[in-house]
Steps between C-alpha positions, in 0.01 A plus 500: 500500500506297180329187377196524727272300274564151366287381211495136405327321214481133416343334197470126450332367186460137398264373231520231234865430580602864470642668808598856579632619834602852593591644837621854542533760772599863534575742780345842460563831674185683606501865600170494691449337837130410490296208375142381515350152524123478454228273366247684287171366376490580128161511330398462137534874422824689444634608841815656639730275700510675837835490679456774760698817554823356645642421155568823312640351179409154370800271464498121496161332511408144598147383416325173578147408397360329809183383325449130427299548179505844336777694333590866547651745251745772606644797315518875453153661484274250320775371272564161660831335415517249786260209548520293817299181504392353835802459728750662261763761594684783325788723602625807316604864533199728460513815287193655662190418703324180393140404434336159516181324391373149578335304221181340643486564873705698751840357594740567785830634370807495726715807437848590622654827378857600585558874475732605215 
């Protein structure tokens, strides 16, 4: 079967009379048939994002910081390249297992991983 995963992104920016709107979507073939959907409490030390054993190879990842105050950083090992402020989301294809660290206090991080 083809096109099992649909990815959609929308950006709307408006400030000081300047506007930018972008909406895009793509259909993606995935070879795996597993996914995980968890909420993990992430503390202020570097920790592995735990997705369980059902997903053999990381594919597309959706993250949402469920905290109302603190931000969380996400990346490979302790090299954080993603910063999610309270309530923010990110979606991307992962190259390997991910690590996370909250800035001031533990945060709940919603995680969905679609197997590659």
